[in-house]
C-alpha positions in Angstrom: -15.8 16.3 -9.8 -14.2 15.6 -6.2 -11.2 17.2 -6.3 -9.6 15.3 -2.9 -11.3 13.9 0.5 -10.7 13.6 4.5 -10.7 11.0 6.9 -10.0 11.6 10.9 -7.7 9.6 12.8 -6.7 8.9 16.1 -3.0 7.6 16.2 -1.9 9.8 13.2 1.2 8.5 12.7 0.6 5.1 13.1 -2.7 5.7 10.7 -0.5 7.3 8.5 1.4 3.6 8.5 -1.3 1.8 8.2 -3.0 4.2 4.8 1.1 3.6 3.8 1.4 0.0 3.1 -2.7 -0.3 2.3 -3.1 2.5 -0.6 1.1 1.3 -2.3 -0.7 -1.2 -4.8 -3.8 1.7 -5.8 -0.5 3.9 -7.2 -0.9 6.1 -3.8 2.4 7.8 -1.6 2.6 9.8 0.8 3.8 13.5 -0.1 2.4 15.4 2.2 3.6 14.7 6.3 2.1 17.8 8.8 1.8 17.5 12.9 -2.1 17.0 12.7 -2.6 16.2 9.4 -0.6 14.3 6.3 -1.6 13.8 2.1 -2.0 10.9 0.2 -1.7 10.6 -3.4 -0.3 9.8 -7.0 0.0 14.1 -8.3 -1.1 15.8 -5.7 -2.3 14.9 -1.8 -6.0 13.4 -2.6 -6.4 11.3 0.2 -5.7 13.2 4.2 -5.7 11.7 7.6 -6.0 14.8 9.7 -5.5 13.9 13.8 -8.9 14.7 15.8 -7.1 13.0 18.7 -10.4 12.0 21.0 -12.0 11.1 18.2 -14.5 8.5 19.1 -13.7 5.1 16.7 -16.7 5.9 13.5 -19.3 3.8 13.9 -20.5 0.7 13.2 -22.8 1.9 9.6 -22.2 5.6 8.8 -23.5 5.0 5.9 -20.7 7.3 3.7 -17.6 5.6 2.4 -14.5 6.3 0.1 -14.3 4.8 -2.5 -10.2 4.7 -4.8 -10.1 3.5 -8.1 -7.2 0.4 -8.6 -6.1 -0.4 -11.6 -6.4 -3.8 -11.2 -8.2 -6.4 -9.7 -5.0 -7.3 -8.4 -3.9 -4.0 -6.9 -8.1 -4.2 -5.5 -6.8 -8.1 -3.4 -3.4 -6.5 -2.8 -5.2 -3.5 -0.7 -7.0 -5.8 1.2 -4.8 -8.1 1.7 -2.2 -5.2 3.4 -5.5 -4.1 5.3 -5.6 -7.2 7.3 -2.4 -8.0 7.8 -1.8 -4.1 8.8 -5.0 -3.9 11.4 -8.0 -3.4 9.2 -10.5 -5.3 9.5 -12.2 -6.4 5.8 -15.6 -5.2 5.6 -16.4 -7.2 1.8 -14.1 -9.7 0.9 -12.4 -8.4 -2.8 -14.5 -9.7 -6.2 -16.9 -9.0 -7.9 -20.3 -7.1 -8.0 -22.7 -4.6 -9.9 -23.4 -1.8 -9.8 -26.2 0.9 -11.1 -25.0 0.7 -14.0 -22.4 -1.5 -14.7 -19.9 -4.4 -13.1 -16.8 -3.8 -11.3 -14.6 -5.9 -8.8 -13.9 -5.1 -5.3 -13.5 -5.0 -1.3 -14.2 -2.9 2.0 -12.4 -2.4 3.9 -12.3 -1.0 7.7 -9.0 1.2 9.3 -8.2 1.4 13.1 -10.7 4.3 13.6 -12.9 2.6 11.7 -14.0 4.8 8.0 -14.9 2.9 5.5 -12.5 2.4 2.2 -13.5 0.9 -0.7 -10.6 -0.5 -3.6 -12.6 -0.4 -7.0 -11.4 -1.8 -10.2 -13.6 -2.0 -13.7 -12.9 -5.0 -15.8 -11.5 -3.7 -19.4 -14.7 -3.1 -22.4 -14.7 -6.1 -24.2 -14.3 -6.4 -28.4 -16.4 -6.9 -31.0 
């Protein structure tokens, strides 16, 4: 199981502000604030921003992204809206999607550094 992930950012204070707003609907808060990195999480830092001031923006499609679990479809929509309102761009509007093993509700964004982040919520299991 994955314990935490890290992404590179060129402007740590700006990225920390962006992610404070974008991750709040998913239940994440800033838990660690250091000169070269910032950690967000629910109980411990699970999502890290690492300062890389000379970094070029991420390419349009590196083939990688990070997916974070959202508590609801509303949280997925709020994640996406906050990203667009604070300098991010869409890379997939909120909506239902078909994965290999199940359906889910998700949205993709690109942060100001070009990192691709997804938020997903899984529908409640049907009861018979």
